[in-house]
C-alpha positions as CSV (number, residue, x, y, z in Angstrom):
1,M,204.2,-42.7,50.1
2,A,200.7,-42.2,50.8
3,L,198.4,-39.2,50.0
4,R,194.6,-38.2,50.6
5,I,194.1,-35.6,47.4
6,T,190.4,-34.2,47.2
7,E,191.1,-32.2,44.0
8,V,194.0,-31.1,41.9
9,F,192.8,-28.3,39.6
10,Y,194.1,-24.5,37.6
11,S,192.4,-21.6,37.9
12,L,193.8,-18.3,39.5
13,Q,195.1,-17.2,42.5
14,G,192.7,-15.6,44.5
15,E,194.7,-14.7,48.0
16,A,198.0,-13.1,48.6
17,S,201.0,-11.7,47.3
18,R,200.4,-14.2,44.0
19,V,196.7,-13.2,43.6
20,G,196.0,-13.2,39.6
21,L,198.7,-15.9,38.9
22,P,197.9,-18.5,37.3
23,T,199.0,-21.5,39.9
24,V,197.7,-25.0,40.0
25,F,196.0,-26.7,43.7
26,V,196.5,-29.3,45.5
27,R,193.4,-29.7,47.5
28,L,194.6,-32.1,50.8
29,T,191.6,-34.2,52.4
30,G,191.3,-33.3,56.1
31,C,191.3,-30.9,59.0
32,P,191.2,-31.6,62.4
33,L,189.4,-28.1,62.9
34,R,185.9,-27.1,62.0
35,C,186.5,-23.2,61.7
36,S,182.9,-21.5,62.0
37,W,182.9,-20.0,58.2
38,C,184.9,-22.7,56.6
39,D,184.1,-22.6,52.9
40,T,185.9,-25.8,52.2
41,T,184.1,-28.2,54.3
42,Y,183.9,-31.1,51.2
43,S,188.0,-31.8,51.5
44,F,187.1,-32.3,55.4
45,T,186.5,-36.2,54.3
46,G,186.4,-38.4,51.1
47,G,189.5,-37.9,48.7
48,E,191.6,-40.4,46.2
49,P,194.9,-41.8,47.7
50,A,197.9,-40.3,45.2
51,T,201.7,-40.6,45.7
52,V,203.9,-38.0,45.7
53,E,205.5,-38.8,41.9
54,S,200.8,-39.2,41.1
55,V,200.4,-35.7,42.2
56,L,203.7,-34.5,40.2
57,A,202.7,-35.8,36.9
58,E,199.0,-34.3,38.0
59,V,199.9,-31.0,38.8
60,A,202.4,-31.6,34.9
61,K,199.8,-31.0,32.5
62,Y,198.7,-27.4,33.4
63,P,201.5,-25.1,31.9
64,A,201.5,-23.0,35.6
65,R,204.7,-22.8,37.7
66,Q,203.1,-21.3,40.9
67,V,201.9,-24.1,43.0
68,C,199.8,-23.8,45.7
69,V,199.1,-27.0,48.3
70,T,196.2,-26.4,50.1
71,G,193.1,-28.4,52.1
72,G,191.7,-28.7,55.1
73,E,195.2,-28.2,56.4
74,P,197.5,-30.3,55.0
75,L,199.9,-30.9,57.1
76,S,197.7,-33.3,59.0
77,Q,199.1,-35.4,55.8
78,K,202.6,-36.8,57.0
79,D,203.8,-37.0,53.2
80,C,202.8,-33.5,52.9
81,L,206.0,-32.9,53.6
82,P,207.7,-34.8,50.8
83,L,205.2,-33.3,48.4
84,L,206.3,-29.7,48.9
85,T,209.9,-30.3,48.8
86,A,209.6,-32.8,45.1
87,L,207.3,-30.2,43.6
88,C,210.7,-27.5,45.1
89,D,212.8,-29.8,43.1
90,A,210.5,-29.9,39.8
91,G,211.3,-26.3,39.9
92,Y,207.8,-25.1,40.8
93,D,207.0,-22.1,42.8
94,V,205.3,-23.1,45.9
95,S,203.3,-21.7,48.5
96,L,200.9,-23.9,51.4
97,E,198.2,-22.6,52.6
98,T,197.8,-24.1,56.5
99,S,195.9,-23.1,59.6
100,G,198.8,-21.9,62.2
101,A,197.5,-24.7,64.6
102,L,199.8,-27.3,63.5
103,D,203.8,-26.6,63.1
104,V,205.7,-25.3,60.1
105,S,209.2,-25.7,60.6
106,P,209.5,-29.1,58.7
107,V,208.3,-27.2,56.2
108,D,210.7,-26.5,53.2
109,P,212.6,-23.1,53.4
110,R,211.9,-23.0,49.7
111,V,208.3,-23.0,50.3
112,A,206.2,-19.9,51.2
113,R,204.2,-20.7,54.3
114,I,200.4,-18.8,53.9
115,M,199.7,-18.6,58.2
116,D,196.3,-17.7,58.6
117,L,195.9,-16.8,63.2
118,K,192.7,-18.1,63.6
119,A,190.4,-14.8,65.0
120,P,187.6,-15.8,67.6
121,D,184.3,-16.1,65.6
122,S,186.5,-18.7,63.4
123,A,185.3,-20.5,67.4
124,E,189.3,-22.2,66.9
125,S,190.9,-19.4,68.3
126,A,192.5,-21.7,71.4
127,R,194.0,-23.2,68.3
128,N,196.5,-21.4,67.4
129,L,200.0,-22.0,67.9
130,W,201.6,-18.9,68.7
131,E,205.4,-20.8,68.5
132,N,205.1,-20.8,64.6
133,L,205.9,-16.5,64.3
134,T,208.7,-17.8,65.4
135,V,210.1,-19.3,62.6
136,L,208.2,-17.6,59.7
137,T,210.3,-14.9,57.7
138,P,209.9,-12.7,55.4
139,R,209.0,-15.1,52.3
140,D,205.9,-16.2,54.7
141,E,202.5,-14.2,55.2
142,I,200.2,-14.3,57.8
143,K,196.3,-13.8,57.0
144,I,193.7,-13.7,59.4
145,V,190.2,-13.9,58.3
146,I,187.6,-10.7,60.1
147,A,184.3,-12.2,60.4
148,S,183.2,-9.0,63.3
149,R,184.2,-5.7,64.8
150,G,184.8,-8.0,67.5
151,D,187.7,-9.9,65.4
152,Y,188.6,-6.7,63.9
153,E,189.9,-4.8,67.2
154,W,191.3,-8.7,68.3
155,A,193.5,-8.8,65.2
156,R,194.2,-5.4,65.7
157,D,195.4,-6.2,68.7
158,V,197.4,-9.5,68.3
159,L,199.2,-7.5,64.8
160,R,200.8,-4.5,67.5
161,Q,201.8,-6.4,70.5
162,K,203.2,-9.3,68.6
163,K,204.6,-6.8,65.1
164,L,203.4,-9.4,63.3
165,D,204.4,-7.1,59.9
166,Q,208.1,-7.5,61.4
167,I,208.2,-10.8,60.8
168,C,206.2,-10.6,57.6
169,S,203.0,-9.2,55.3
170,V,200.4,-9.6,57.2
171,L,196.6,-9.9,55.1
172,F,193.2,-8.6,56.6
173,S,190.9,-10.8,54.6
174,P,186.6,-9.9,55.7
175,A,185.0,-13.9,56.0
176,Q,182.8,-13.3,53.4
177,G,178.3,-12.7,53.9
178,L,179.9,-11.5,57.6
179,V,181.2,-8.4,57.5
180,E,181.5,-5.7,55.0
181,P,184.5,-5.5,53.0
182,Q,184.3,-1.3,53.2
183,S,183.8,-2.1,56.6
184,L,187.0,-4.0,57.3
185,A,188.6,-1.7,55.0
186,Q,187.7,1.9,57.2
187,W,188.5,0.3,60.6
188,I,192.5,-0.8,58.8
189,L,192.8,3.4,57.0
190,E,191.9,4.7,60.7
191,D,193.8,2.6,62.7
192,G,196.7,3.1,60.0
193,L,197.6,-0.6,60.2
194,N,200.2,-1.9,58.3
195,V,198.7,-4.5,56.6
196,R,197.2,-5.6,53.0
197,F,192.9,-5.6,52.3
198,Q,192.4,-8.6,50.3
199,L,189.1,-9.7,49.0
200,Q,189.5,-13.6,47.4
201,L,189.3,-12.9,43.6
202,H,188.1,-16.1,42.8
203,K,185.0,-15.9,44.5
204,L,184.4,-11.8,43.1
205,L,184.9,-13.9,39.5
206,W,183.4,-17.4,40.3
207,G,181.9,-18.1,43.8
208,N,182.1,-20.5,44.9
209,M,182.6,-23.0,42.6
210,Q,184.7,-25.4,43.4
211,G,187.4,-26.2,41.3
212,K,187.8,-22.5,40.9
């Protein structure tokens, strides 16, 4: 089984319910989307070949029991699925960060799926695979990056129409440099939304440093 890996690194989880926990990140190479605000464009191409076994050996060098498989879009590599299962079998608490554009149903049920829904300003909202909502469980999380008031209103309406907060936790995150965090926080409070506002902890600590 062959994977392409952009990087494996040890840091603090910066997002979602595991925020602040020491975590090993496995960043797979490649993504079929081109979101306007993407902060990991370096992962689109290149990478180094690896096997599931070699990735497990690299992860084992670090003390964390939390592992996050991310990208790019990790599910664009077919061997992402056996990697996720192997990490679970090895006893890790595994999360997957995925764009929401690819089918998440084959993912090992022990994995927490942190799934994006792309708002209009991402330029990729047409890629949302809405059928994914039918397979998410309370263990999973939905993340929406907000880049404008229009994005917020879209996200608010989708939240209400599809009752996203009855499926799993929902995260609203401001796109760095495009919408003021205070504005997004105020909009959420004014509309009384049952969502979690989040800032990316790793960026507050280290900026946009690769490997952090």
